[in-house]
N, C-alpha and C positions, 0 to 999 in steps of 0.2 A: 665437462665431458666425462670425467671419472665418475662423478656422482650419478649421472644419467645412466651409465653402464651398470652401476650397483643397483639402481632403481629398477632397471630392466630385469635383472636376475633375481632380485628380492623385492617384489612390488609392495609388500606389506610393512616395510621398514619406515620408520620416521627418520628423515635424513636432515642433517644440518651441514652447512658449509660455513666455516669461519675463516675469513681471509681479509686481506687489506681492502679498504673501500673501493679502490679501482678494480680489483679482481671481482668483487661482488657485483659491481656495475656491469662488467662483461658477462658474468654468470647469469644475470637477469635476462639478458637477451637470449642466452642459450636455453633457458627454460620457459621463455615466454609462450612457446607453442603449447605448453601444458594448460594454460589458462587458469581457471579456478581450481583445477584438479592438482595444482602444484602442491605436492606434499614434501617439498624441499624448502627448508627454512634457510634463508641467506642472511648471515650475521656478519656485518662489517666490523672489523677491529684489527688490532695489532697485538700479537701475543706478547710482545715485549712490554707494552704499556697496559694492556687490558687483561682482565680475567676471561677465561673461556666459559662458554655456556656449560652449565653442569647437567648431571643426570644422564650422561652418555653411556651406552653399553660398550661401544667400540669407538676409538678415535684412530684414524688412519693418517699417518704422515708419509707423504711420497716425496722423496728428495728434498727434505726440509732441513734436517739437522746439520748436514755437512756444509751448508751455506753459512753457518753461524759459529761464533766462538764459544768456548766451553761455558763461560758464565751465562750466556743467553740460552744455551741448550739446557743447562741445569735448571734455570728458572722456568723454562717452558715445560720440562719434564715434571717439575713439582706442580705447575698449574694443571697439566694433563692429569696427574694422579688425583688432584682434588676434584677435577671435572668428571672423572669416570666413576660410575656406580660400583659398589662392592661386587667383585667377581667379574667386572668388565675388563676389556683388553685394550692395549695399545698395540697397533701394528705399525712397524717402522719398515719402510722399503726405500733403500738407497744404496749407493755404492759404498762398499766396505773396504778399508785398507788392510793390507798385511794379515789376512786371515791364514788358514792352514797352508795355503799355497799362494803367497802374494804374487802379483803380476807386476813386473816393472812398468809395463805400459799403462796399466790401470792406475796404479799408485802414483805414477809420474803425472799422468793426465789430470787427475783430480787434484793433485798437489799443486800443479801449475794453475789450474782453474781457480782454486780458492785463493792462491797467491794473487792472481789477476783481479779477483773480486775484492781483495783486501779483507776478507772475512772468512772464517770457517776453516775446516780441514776434514779430509776423509779420516774416519775413525775405524779402528778394528772392532771386532766383536767384543773383545775383552774391554776396550774403552767404553763401548756402549753399555755393556753389562754393569760396569762399575758405576756409571752415571745413573742408570736405571735403579740399581739397588739403593744408591744414595737418595733417590727421590721417593723410595718406598716400595717399588716393585720388587717382588721376590721370586715369582715364578716366571722364569725367562727361558725362551726357546729360540735357537738360531736355525733358520731354514736356509741352507746354502743353495745358491743358484748355480747355474753352469758357469757364469762369469761374475764373480764377486764384485769386480770393479764396475760392472754395469749396474747390478743391483743384487742385494740379498735382503732377507726379511728376518726381522726379530719380532717375536710375540712376547709381550709383557703383560702379566695379569695382576690386577689389584686384588689383594686378599679379600675374601668375603666377610 
């Protein structure tokens, strides 16, 4: 659904979706109405085990990192850095913990959520920036939403 909305707004982009095989199978039915005009490449894989397709100008992660532990996140960020073209960007959109104005309800909700999932944790902007720098990203920008615990956005650029 997300990639179809991107395609609607930016019809000249070459789009790739990299996700688990079961998600890719579901995505095939969502784009089947495009027929031969499908300019969306669906790539099944597992970012923990597989490398990402390379040559990307932008990689977008929507509510991905907080579901995973630090080691998996650091590995994924290194793979993303390698898969992005020089000057390309990573866009992270997800709930952020404890930023300038932490919210008890938001931090508690996602803390309990990840506890129940037995993996991951909500991270602050500072924690994200530290992991991004460790992965090679240097130009970082935080775009604060109206409710950080629902979602905030970080832009990370790979040096040219």
